[in-house]
C-alpha positions in Angstrom: -30.3 -5.4 -23.0 -31.8 -4.9 -19.9 -33.8 -8.0 -17.9 -35.2 -8.4 -14.4 -34.5 -11.5 -12.4 -34.9 -13.0 -9.3 -32.6 -14.4 -7.1 -33.6 -15.7 -3.4 -37.1 -14.1 -3.9 -35.2 -10.9 -4.2 -35.8 -9.0 -7.4 -32.7 -7.4 -9.5 -32.1 -5.4 -12.3 -29.3 -6.8 -14.9 -28.0 -5.2 -17.9 -25.7 -5.5 -20.6 -24.2 -2.2 -22.5 -21.7 -1.4 -25.3 -21.2 1.9 -26.6 -19.6 2.5 -29.6 -15.9 4.4 -29.3 -17.4 6.6 -31.6 -20.4 7.7 -30.5 -20.6 10.6 -28.3 -20.0 10.3 -24.4 -22.4 13.0 -23.1 -25.3 12.1 -25.3 -25.0 8.4 -23.9 -24.0 10.2 -20.3 -27.4 11.6 -20.4 -29.6 9.1 -22.1 -28.2 6.7 -19.4 -29.0 9.4 -16.7 -32.6 9.4 -17.1 -32.7 5.2 -16.7 -30.6 5.5 -13.7 -33.0 7.8 -12.4 -36.1 5.7 -13.2 -34.1 3.0 -11.1 -33.0 4.9 -8.3 -36.7 6.1 -7.4 -38.0 2.2 -7.6 -35.2 0.6 -5.5 -34.7 -2.5 -7.2 -30.8 -3.4 -6.7 -29.4 -3.6 -10.1 -26.6 -4.4 -12.0 -24.9 -2.4 -15.3 -21.9 -4.6 -16.6 -20.4 -3.6 -20.5 -17.9 -2.5 -22.6 -18.3 1.2 -22.2 -15.1 2.6 -23.6 -14.8 5.4 -21.4 -11.6 5.6 -19.3 -12.1 5.9 -15.7 -8.4 6.4 -15.4 -9.3 9.7 -16.9 -11.5 10.5 -13.9 -10.3 14.4 -12.7 -8.7 15.3 -15.9 -10.9 14.7 -18.8 -14.2 16.9 -18.1 -16.7 14.4 -19.9 -15.6 11.4 -17.9 -15.4 12.9 -14.6 -19.4 14.0 -15.0 -19.8 10.7 -16.5 -18.5 9.1 -13.2 -20.5 12.1 -11.2 -23.7 11.0 -12.3 -23.2 7.5 -11.9 -22.0 8.2 -8.3 -25.2 10.7 -7.7 -28.0 8.3 -8.9 -26.1 5.6 -6.3 -24.3 3.8 -8.9 -21.0 2.3 -7.8 -18.2 1.5 -9.9 -16.9 -2.0 -9.0 -13.8 -2.1 -11.1 -11.3 0.1 -10.6 -8.3 -1.4 -12.1 -7.3 -1.2 -16.0 -9.2 -4.0 -18.2 -7.8 -3.1 -21.6 -3.8 -3.1 -21.4 -1.6 -3.0 -24.7 1.9 -2.4 -25.3 1.7 1.4 -25.0 -1.7 2.3 -22.8 -4.0 0.4 -19.9 -7.2 2.0 -19.6 -10.5 1.0 -17.6 -13.1 0.9 -20.5 -14.7 -1.9 -19.3 -17.3 -1.3 -16.1 -19.6 -3.1 -13.8 -21.9 -0.6 -11.6 -23.8 -1.6 -9.1 -26.8 0.0 -7.4 -27.8 -1.6 -4.1 -31.6 0.0 -3.9 -33.3 -1.9 -1.1 -30.2 -4.3 0.0 -29.0 -1.4 1.8 -30.1 -2.3 5.3 -28.6 -6.4 4.5 -25.3 -7.7 5.1 -23.9 -8.1 1.8 -20.6 -8.1 0.8 -19.5 -6.9 -3.1 -15.9 -9.0 -4.4 -14.8 -7.4 -8.0 -11.8 -7.2 -9.9 -10.6 -8.5 -13.3 -8.8 -11.9 -14.4 -6.1 -12.3 -16.4 -6.8 -14.3 -19.6 -5.5 -14.3 -23.2 -9.5 -15.1 -24.9 -9.7 -11.8 -25.9 -7.3 -8.5 -25.8 -9.9 -7.0 -23.0 -9.4 -8.7 -19.4 -12.1 -10.8 -18.1 -14.5 -8.7 -15.3 -16.5 -10.0 -12.4 -18.7 -9.1 -9.7 -19.8 -11.3 -6.7 -22.5 -10.2 -4.5 -22.5 -12.1 -0.9 -25.1 -12.8 1.6 -22.8 -13.4 4.8 -26.0 -15.1 6.2 -27.1 -17.2 3.1 -26.2 -20.9 3.0 -25.8 -21.9 -0.3 -26.4 -25.8 -1.5 -23.4 -27.8 -2.4 -24.1 -29.7 -5.4 -21.0 -31.2 -6.1 -21.4 -35.4 -6.5 -19.4 -37.4 -4.2 -16.6 -39.7 -5.2 -14.3 -42.7 -3.6 -10.8 -42.4 -3.5 -8.7 -45.1 -5.0 -5.3 -43.6 -3.1 -2.8 -46.2 -1.6 -3.5 -45.4 1.4 -6.8 -46.5 1.5 -6.0 -49.0 -1.1 -4.1 -50.2 1.8 -6.8 -50.3 4.4 -8.9 -52.2 2.5 -6.2 -54.8 1.9 -5.8 -54.6 5.9 -9.6 -55.4 6.4 -10.0 -57.9 3.7 -6.6 -60.0 5.8 -8.4 -59.5 9.2 -12.0 -60.3 8.4 -13.6 -63.7 9.6 -13.8 -66.0 6.6 -14.9 -68.9 8.3 -18.9 -68.8 8.1 -17.8 -68.7 4.4 -15.6 -71.7 4.3 -17.6 -73.7 7.0 -21.4 -72.8 5.4 -23.6 -75.7 4.0 -25.8 -73.3 1.6 -23.8 -71.4 -0.9 -26.5 -68.9 -1.1 -26.0 -68.2 2.8 -22.2 -68.2 2.2 -22.2 -65.8 -0.8 -24.4 -63.5 1.3 -22.1 -63.6 4.1 -18.9 -62.9 1.3 -20.8 -59.8 -0.3 -21.7 -58.3 3.2 -18.7 -58.2 4.7 -16.7 -57.6 1.0 -18.9 -54.1 1.0 -18.3 -53.1 4.6 -14.8 -53.2 3.6 -15.0 -51.4 0.6 -17.2 -48.7 2.1 -15.4 -48.0 5.0 -11.9 -47.9 3.5 -13.4 -45.8 0.3 -15.3 -43.5 1.8 -17.5 -40.9 -0.2 -16.2 -37.5 0.0 -17.2 -34.7 -2.1 -15.4 -33.7 -5.3 -13.6 -30.8 -4.8 -14.8 -28.0 -6.2 -11.5 -27.5 -8.7 -12.0 -30.9 -10.1 -15.6 -30.5 -10.5 -14.8 -28.1 -13.1 -12.4 -30.3 -15.0 -13.2 -30.7 -18.3 -12.1 -34.9 -18.7 -10.0 -34.6 -21.0 -7.7 -32.3 -18.8 -4.8 -34.5 -18.0 -2.3 -33.3 -15.3 0.4 -32.4 -17.6 -2.4 -29.9 -20.2 -3.0 -28.3 -16.8 0.6 -27.4 -15.9 0.9 -26.4 -19.6 -2.6 -23.9 -19.0 -0.6 -22.7 -15.8 3.1 -22.0 -17.8 0.7 -20.0 -21.0 -1.2 -17.8 -18.4 2.4 -16.7 -16.8 3.7 -16.4 -19.9 0.9 -13.8 -21.1 0.9 -12.0 -17.5 4.6 -11.3 -18.5 4.0 -10.2 -21.9 1.2 -7.4 -20.4 3.1 -6.7 -17.3 6.8 -6.1 -19.3 5.3 -5.1 -22.8 7.9 -6.7 -24.5 8.1 -8.2 -27.8 10.1 -10.8 -27.2 7.8 -11.7 -24.5 5.3 -11.7 -26.9 6.7 -13.5 -29.5 6.9 -16.8 -26.8 3.9 -16.2 -25.3 1.9 -16.5 -29.1 4.7 -19.3 -29.9 3.4 -21.5 -27.1 -0.1 -20.7 -27.1 -0.4 -21.9 -30.6 1.2 -25.1 -29.8 -1.1 -25.3 -26.7 -4.0 -25.1 -28.7 -2.8 -27.5 -30.8 -2.0 -30.3 -28.2 -5.2 -29.7 -26.4 -7.4 -29.9 -29.6 -5.8 -33.2 -30.3 -6.3 -34.4 -26.5 -10.0 -33.7 -26.6 -10.6 -35.4 -30.0 -8.5 -38.4 -29.2 -10.9 -38.4 -25.7 -13.9 -38.3 -27.7 -13.0 -40.7 -30.3 -11.8 -43.3 -27.8 -15.4 -42.5 -26.0 -17.5 -43.5 -29.4 -14.6 -46.2 -30.3 -16.1 -47.8 -26.9 -19.5 -47.4 -27.2 -19.7 -49.1 -31.0 -17.9 -51.7 -30.1 -20.0 -52.8 -27.2 -23.1 -52.5 -29.2 -21.0 -54.7 -32.1 -20.7 -57.4 -29.2 -24.3 -57.5 -28.5 -24.7 -58.2 -31.9 
C-alpha cells in the first residue's frame, strides 16, 4: 500500500509492504528498484515499512541479500532497523524493515530515531522510526488536572484556617455573606490544588489499569525478555503461565470497570424517575 500524506506542510510518501517468504527475492528487488528510482527523481521524502522476509544479517555473505541492500543504498533509501526483529529459540533475523529517503528534507535539521520494542503481542518485535525536527515546537494537548496529594490537602486546610471569616459571621445580608464565603473558598482551593498538565505516562493509561496491574505488566515483560535472551524452555514456560493469568486478571478488571460504569448510569436514571 502506497500513500501520499502531508505533515507540517510537507509531503511524504508512506508505504507498507509484505513480501511472502516464498516469493523470489530477485524479482521483488527488481520491481521495488523501479519504484525507488521514480521516488528519488521526484525528491519526495519517503518511508517504507514492512515484513520483507529478507534477512539483513546475511548482508555480505548472501549474494541476493547483498544486492538488495545495495539497491536501496544506491537510491538513497537508508535501512533504519539494524537489530534482529524476530528472535526464536534458535534464530535471530532482521526481516522487518523500515527505509527512509530524505529527499528534499536533506537540508533540514532532522533527527532519525529508530529501533525495536520488546513485546509479546506477536512473534516479531515491534519496529518504530521517528523523524524529529529540532526546531519545531509541538503542541501539547495533555489535559490539566489537580493533584490531591497529602501535601496539597494540608496546604488547603492551613489556608482555610488562616482565612478571615468575620465578614461571613458579621454579615447582615445572607447573599453577600455567601458570595464572600464562596470566593474565599475558591481562592484557597485554586491556590492549594493548582492545575498542572497530566504526565505523558498517565495520559496514556487505561482507566482500569491499577498500580498493581501495571506492576504485573512490567513483570510479564521482564519474563518475556528473559525468555527471548536465554531461549530456555523453563523461562518460556514461566512466561506463558504468567501471561495466561495476567490476561485473565486484566480482562476481569476491564469488565468490572465498565460494569460499574453502566450500573452507575442505570441507577442515576432510576433516581430521576
